[in-house]
N, C-alpha and C positions, 0 to 999 in steps of 0.2 A: 466553587463548586468542587465537591470531592468526588471520588472514582465513581462510586455508585450512582450518585446524582446526574452526573454525565452521561453514564450509560443508559439510565432511564430516560433521560431528555432524548438521547439518539434513538432509543427505540420506540418512545411514543410519538416522536416526532417524524418517525420513518426517515431518520437520517443515518443510514448505514454507512457512517464515515469510516467504520472499521474496514468497511469492503472497499477500499481504495488504497492507492498509493499514498503513503504516509508521510514521505520526506520528498517533495517535489524537487528540492534543491539538488538532490543527487541521482543523477540518471545511471541506471545500470550499464555496465561497461560490456561491450561484445567484442568478439575478434573478427577480423575478416577473413581467417582461416576456415575451411570447412571441417566439419567434425570428421574424424578419422577412427579407424580401429573397429567398426561396426558396432553392433547393438551389445550390450552388457548382458551378461547371464542374469536370469531372475534372482532374487534374493529370497532365501527362505528363512524367516524368523518364527519363533515360538509364538503360539497364540496368545492373545492379549488376556489378561487376567483381569477382568472387569470387576469393580465394585460399585455399588450404588453410592452416588454423591449428589444428592439434593442439594447440598449446602453451596455448589457452585452457582447455580441460577440464582440463589438467594444472595450470595456474595457479589454477583457481578450486577444483577438489575433489582434485586429486593424481592424477587419472586420466581417461581417455576413457571414455565407454560402450562395451561390446563391440558391434561391427556397426554403429557409427555413425561417419558421416564430417562432420567440422568445417570449413566454409569461412566466412571472413569478408570483409566490404566495407564501404566508407564511402559514403554517398549525400549528395550536397551539396545543401542546400535553401537558401533565402533568410532571412536573418536575420528580415525582417520581411515576411509574406505579404501584407499591405496594401500594399506598395512593393516587388514582387520584383525589378524592374529597378534596383534601389539599388546592387547590386555586392555587398554584405556578405553573407556567408553562414555556416551553422553546417554541421559534417560529423555525419552521424547515423551511428553504428557499429551494425552488425548482424552475427549470426551465423546461418549457415544450417546446419541438421543434418539429414543425409539418412540413412535407414536402408538398409543394404545389401540388406535384403529388399523394398525398394522396386522395383516393375516399372514401367517407363516407361509401359505402356499402363493402368496402373491409377492413375497419379499424378492426383489432382485439382487439386494446386496447392500453395499455401503456407499455413500456418496461423501468423499473426502473433500475438505474445504481448506483453501487458504486464502485470507483476505487482503494480503498484499503488503505493502511496505517498501523493502523487506522490514520485518519487525513488528508486524501486526500479529495479534492473537488469533488463532484459529479457533481456540476454546471460545473467546469471546464472541466472535462473529457466528459460530454455532448456536450458541445461547440466542443472540439476537434472532437468527433466523428460525427458530424453534417456535415463535411466537404466531406463525401462520401468516397468510396472505393479508389479512386485513390491518395487521401491523407491519407490513413490508418484509414479511418473511417469506418463507418457502411455502409454495402451494401444497396443499393436502394431496394433490395427485403425486407429488413427489414424496412427501413423508409417509403415504400409505405404502411405497414401494421400496422406500430407501432408509435404512439407518443413517441418521446425518452425524458425519464423524469430524470433529474439529480437533486440529492438533496445532501446539505451539512448535514451530521449528526449532531446531539447535540454535540454541542462543538466546531464544526468545521466551518471553514470559515465564511459564513453569519449567521449560527445558533447559536447565543450565543456562540460566540467562548470563549474558554478557553485560557487565557493569562496569565501566571503567571511566565515566565522565562525571565529575562532581557536579551537584547542584548549582554551586557558585558558577562554574563554567557554564553550565546549561543556560542560567540566565544571562550571563555575558553574552553567548552565542546569539541567543534570542533577540537580545536588547541591541546588539550591535547594527551600526548603519549598514543597511542593505547596499549601498552604493558609495563606498568612501571615495571622497573627492581627491584628497592629498595623497602623496606617496606616504607619508606618514601615517596617515588614518589607515590606509591599505596595509601597511607593515604591520600596525598594531593588531589588525584582525587577523591577519597571516599567522602572527606570534601565538595568538589565541588557538588558532586550529592546530597548529605545531604542539601547542602544550598539549591540547586535547589526544592527538595522535601519539605523543611520546608516553602519555598516561596508560593509553591502551596496550602500547607494546611493552611498558615496563611490567604490567600486570599479567598479560597472556603471552607474550613471547611468541614462539613458533605455534603456538596453538591458534593464532589469528587466522592462519590460512584454513583451518578446518571448519569454519563456519561460513564456507562457500556456496554458492547455489547448487554446484555439481554434488558437493557431498550431501546437501539436503535433500536433492533428487534422488539420491540413493536410498536415504533415509526413507522417503516415501515408498519404495518398493518394499521396504521392510515392513512399513505399515499396512500395505495391501496384504502381504502375506499374513500379517498378525492378525488383521479383522477377519481372514478367513476367505477373501476374494480371489479368484483365479485371476480375474483383470481387474484394473483401477476404472472405477469411475469418480471423475474428479471435476471441481468447480473451482477454478480460480479467478481471483479477480487483481487486476492490476500487476505488481510485481509476481504475484501468483500465476499470472500468465506465463513469464519467464521459467518460474520453477516447473509448471506443466510441460512447456516445450522442451526443456531441458530432460525431462523425465520421458517425454515422448521420443527423443532420439536416443537415449540410453536403452529404454526397454520398451520399443515400439510394438513387440508382440504381446505385452503384457497391458496394452491399453483396450479398455472396453468403449469407453466415452470421456472426451475431455471437452469442456466449456471454458475457453479462455475469454475473460470478460474484461475489456481494457488493455489492449494489447500493448506490450512492451516489445520493440523490435529489436531481436537480438543481434542484428547484423550491424546496428548502429554502433559507432564507438562511442567513447565517454563524452567527448566534447560534442559530436553532432545530436547526440541523444539530449544532453542539456540544453543544447539550442531548440531543439523540438519542443522541449517543455516550456521554454521561454515563449515561443510562438503559441503554444497551446493556451496558456495562461493569459497572455496579452488577447487572444482571440475570446476566450471567455470573459473577461474583463469588458472587452468592448460589447459583447452581447449584454452583459450586464448594464451597462451605460444605456443602451438601446432601450431596454425593459424599463429602467428608471424613466426614460423620457416620455415613454408610452403609459407608465403607471404611476403618475406622479402622487395620487392618493397613498401608495404603498411605498413611496419612495421620498422621505423628506430632504433628500439631497438633490432631488431634480430641480430643474432640467439639465444641470451641467454635473452629473456624477464624477466623471474623470476629473474635472477642476476641482470639485470638493475634496476628493481623495487626494490627489497632488498637493493641494493647499494644506491638508492635515499633515502630509509627511514633512512638508518643507516648515510648518510651524513647530513640528515636533522636535526638528533638529536644533531649534533657537530657544525653545520654550515648552518641554514636554509637559503634558498634564500628569499630575500625580493621582495615582490610585488610592484606594481605601488601604491596601496593604502597604503603602509607602513605595511601591514601585513607580518608576517613572514611565509614561506611555511613549517610549522613544520612537523613533521611525522604524526601528526595528521590529518592536511589538506590533505596531499598527501594520506592518508588512505580513508578520506572521497571521495575524487576525484576518487580513486580505486574502492570503492564500486559503485560510481554513474556510472561508465563506464561499469561495468559488468552487468547492467540490460537489456541491449540490444547489440545484436551483431554489431550492427553498432557504438556502442560506443568504439569498441576494437582499431579503427584507432585512435581517439582522445585520448586515454589512452597512446597509444604508442608515438604521439606526444607531448603530454604534459611531458612525462617523459624523453623523449629526449630533449625538450627545457630546462628543470630543470638543464640538465647536462651543458649547455652554460648559466646558470644564468638567466633564463626566467621562471618566475613562473605563467605567466598569465593563460596558459593553465589548469594547475592544478587547480587554483583557479575558473576558469569558470567551470569545471566540478563539484567542490564541492559546489560553491555557487547555481548552479542549482538544486542540490540535496537537499541542505539545504534551499532552498527558503530565501536566503540572498539577500536583495536589495543592490543597489549601496551606500546608505547612512549607511548601516551598521546595518539596521533594518531587522527583519524575519517576515515571516507570523506566524500563529499559528500551522503550521504543527507538529511541534515537541511538543509544548505544549499539544495539543490534542492526539498526540501518547504515550506520557508519561502518560497522565491522564487515557486514555483509557486501555492501557495495565496493568497498576497498579491496576486500579479498578477491573479488570478481574482476578488479580493475588491473590492467597490466600497462596501460598507457595513459596514465594520470600526466595533464598538462603541468608545465614548470610554473612558478608564481609569475614570472615574468610574462608567459604566455597567457595566463588568468588575466593579467592586469591588461593586456591589449585587447583580449576578447571583450573584458568588461566596457571598454570604451565603444567598441564595433558594436556590441549588442544593444548598448543603451541607445544607439541610433536606431537600429532595426525594431526593438522592442521597448519602448520608453519606459515603462513601468517593471517591468519583470527581467528584461535582458540583461541588465548590469548586475542585479542581484544573483541569478541564475549561474553567471559566469563566475561570480566569487564564491559561490557556493560549491565549487568545483575544489576549492583548496585544501579540504580535509584530507584527501586522498592522495594531493600533491605530497603531503608529509608522511604519509603512511609508510613505516618500516617494516611492518608483517610480510611475509610471503605471498604472493598472489597464487590464485588458482581459477583462471578464467572458464567459464563454461563452453560447452561445444556449441558450434554454429553450424546447421546442416540440416538436410532432410530427415524425416522421421520414416525412412525407409520400412515399409512392413505395417505400419499403424494403420488402423481404419481411419475414415473420415474424422477430423476435428473440427468443431464450431469455435470459430473466432469472431467475437461481438464486439462491435465498435459503436462509440456514441459520437455524433458529429460535432457536439459542442464541448467534449471532454477536454478539459484543461491540463491534466495530468500525464496522460497517456494519449497524445493527440490522435484523432481518427485515422490520420494517414498510416499509422503504425498497423493498423489492422488488416489491410491487403499485403503489406510487407511481411508480417508474420506468417499469414496463412500460406503465402507464395513460398516462403523460406522452408516451412514444413512440408511442402508438397502435397499434403493431404488435408489442408485447411480450407475451410469453407466460410465465407464472411456473411455475417448477419448485422445489419445496420440498424441502429436506433436513431432517428433524426431529432434528438433531443439535447438537454443541457446536463451538464454535470459529470461526475466521474462513475462510469460503470452502468450498465443498462438492466441486468436482470434481477429482479422480476419486476421492472418498473411499469411496463403496460401489457395489456392483454395479448398484443401482437408478439412482442418478445417473450412473455412467458409461455404463451402456447407453442411457439417454435422451440424453444428451449426444452420445455417439459416433453415434447413429443421426441426430441432427440435423445434425452437422458433416458426415457422409460422404454420408448420403441425403437430406438437408434435410427430414427427417420431423419434424415438431414435436410435442413430447412431449404426451401426453393432457393435456387441459386441466383443471388442478386436481391434476395428479399430486403426491403427498406420498410422498417416500421415506422408510422408516424409518432409525433409528439405525444398525442392522447390516446 
């Protein structure tokens, strides 16, 4: 499936996969030290020079949304905000989507979007969301009041993209055994991660530090200024909650309204954050197996879905099924497909069918799930999603575990989280070998900021629900809004969530304290 086809499927199936954390094996790193130095001064940037770009939605999904106008611009920012006068810059590409229904007198401003990752394209998600609520996009109540502005953060997509992992190494990474048993097998995977880290260091050197979350948060204030808003209105999903939280600490007085959906807890360390994700995916998979046992007509691997998946992984280690493109559906590829399907409840049926097909020698379903997640094209090339993800996460991380510590945690987490623990432990290895300088983001209260809404989903695999209250508490001005549902991120999944968030974005009405929205 090519890029456009994948995006059309995502759009028409209301699978806003881009609105989520796109690499669960790497948890962002935080520091236990509080933020210091107070708020940063506001950034002043030249006004964005918009040009019509109807070709962007055509390229992304094959068509533009009815009644929407698309304009694009590039905003130039310093490569290093610590030395902004150094002369070197990055270009941040953004798209503005304006509804024909919008009336000048009713316009509030711009709603800036980040879909997560890190590495997800804000331009892509803005295009998705422009198709309206019937297609899983933003409600007309919001698009009538706001320009929708998506941006690719520095190093991502169209914004000076980081690209340092070869397609061959990407294939090897995804195909690798998720839980290498022998020390020799573990060492082989560690060597792959080191080769990837070394390639990035060789290509970018000291620039690697400049792709950190704090640098991107300072870019965000430049974008606020460039679109002409005195204060920022922002919707961040998954990793986008970390970016938004960092912004709120740096520029609290520049905040109008922030919705942080699918919370990352910045106070967690790299290891504890990875373990939380293992716990979240294990819980989501258990929920999938319960659904299978209760919906056998939709789940061909019922009644024992866990047994079927475990068996498929075991068989793949000995005799993997070969796909039509010649790839072998190793345990690694199956695991990637498994991760991909758990981001949305609607992906559960696809997972069951893919595992069932594997039993009859057909690997196409698993590869389709895996390739959608990995952004792998038909010709075997990849987008820069995982290059950027690795670069940002490792730039943010100042305390990655050693290979010996990873090996120990692999065994411990395997016991606690049978399907996901070992793989999430091994997934920390890339930052173990990262030689670039680090630039951890601040952790502390957003003193002086207005109320910020933090949305959590009880069945979220990638950013577990427990993070929601933790992020709200850290910020000091956070208010928790809960969706009692499945999958990664909530807005605008149900009427209850949509109503609460829309009211906050438009009228600055904070949701009722403790509000819990039902599944339907």
